[in-house]
C-alpha angles and dihedrals in degrees: 000000000000092000092052091049091052092049091049091052091051091053091048092049091049091051091050090047092054092049093047091047091053091050092048097047094037086229106133128188127216111295091243088064091060092043089054090051091050091047089051091050092049090047092050091049092048093048090047091050092049094048091044089052092049091050091046092051091048090050091049091049090048091050091048090053091049089048091053090049089050091050091051091048091050090047091050090047091050092050093046095045092049090049089048091055089047090053091049090053091050094048092046089052093056095073097056140048107281141191101235095201092052092049093048089050089053093050092048092049091051091052091047089055090053098042098036097168096044132078115244119209125185115181126175128183106193139167094259100013098068094188129354115182122183125181121014113350100223119186094238123189115246091242090073092064100044099097095036101044103028099037100025093232128131122248128218113179127169118187096008090187089075090064120074093215091055099047092110090050091054090049088062088063094255110146098181140353147189122205128179126182124245105221132194112186092339092308116118106230100164149347139247113206144176118204125188126204092175106067094266114172108219119210134210088249091061089048090053091050091051091049090053091054092046094063099064091038089059091048090047092054092047090050091050092050092049090049091050091049092048092047091048092050090052094054101034133083105237095217103046099022088229122128112281124239096261094054091041091057090051090051093047091054090051094047093048091051090050091049089052093052093046094040087232132144123251125191129203129198130192115201123196127186110238116238091353093154089055090053092047094050093046098044106022134252095281090058089046091053090052089053091052090051094048094048090048089054093047091051093049092048092048099056135063122266090250092057120092122226121189140167106249097189139298107351095344126107128187131205132198116208106193118208091003128133120223095255093057093044090053090051091053091047091051089053090050092049092052094047091053093046091050093048113101108235119184113268093356090139087075090064117108091251093036092244136072103244142165137224120215133197121197132198132171136215126256095003096063103017142018100210140028096261094052091045092056090046093052093048089049091053090052090049092056090048088056090050093049092048093060104285126249093084146097119242129189128165 
């Protein structure tokens, strides 16, 4: 371009030199000669302008291409940096007690911000978390999970309608999808997926990014499950799977405080197995353990979901009845007593009263006590009254 411009300038200068020379020497050529020179100058200028325009358009196109590349690079950088921050959040959350649902919400929201036009789905099927779904809960055909769940391999499918096995997927309006497995110790316990309803063409790079995110998510879920198990072990009686005494006392304090604030009643019952030592000595500790388990189950089945049943120690159980007056608590306890008496325990006919029975003492806040310790004490006093009055009964002052 520069060479052509220089040549054009030389021709123009020569033409001007010839014209000036003619004017200076007063020696003029035929008019057609000067017309030819002017035509040549105009032609040179036109050609220069055309070539300059061509080069300018090419430069513009080149710059536009570079600009598109730069936009893609910036977009990739934005995606990768956002994912990096998401990964950092996940990893930071691994070293501390976490709320799994909150963290999964956060991860899903981050992915939604990256893939704004796509639907993000995070599903986890765990030991304790039966089904966790984050994002849009699409009714997906089973075919879509075959490779990911059964084989543990990721799936990248564009235009699923062109595949016979994905016809049902296409009928849902899904035009493309990415799915990666969530693995815990080589077992697939969930999926992380992106689904497009807008003709998005997914790439292997996006699949790789999703796979990178899936690794810490799986570890996070495993960590959360381990934390839940450890926490559960610390608050649960290993034999009956009821809350243990320490955790029960924490709960009772919380429930009494709540009852105070709401000016509501709260009833407490202590249940003791009659002649349990006699049964243990006659039938052995294994048989005694089975009785404890069965009575724990009967108590849990006989109360509402909002009521709290715990093992208080030895053969004693304790029940919190939130927002329950004494009269209603006594009715429930009578029902529990009857269900235990009617239950057929092995060798119960050898018991002193020919049945395996329980005695129950009931007290109510704030009617009988003003704090948790006093409430337990009052219920315990009523329990001993039941024992002294012949057992197999419910007593409340």
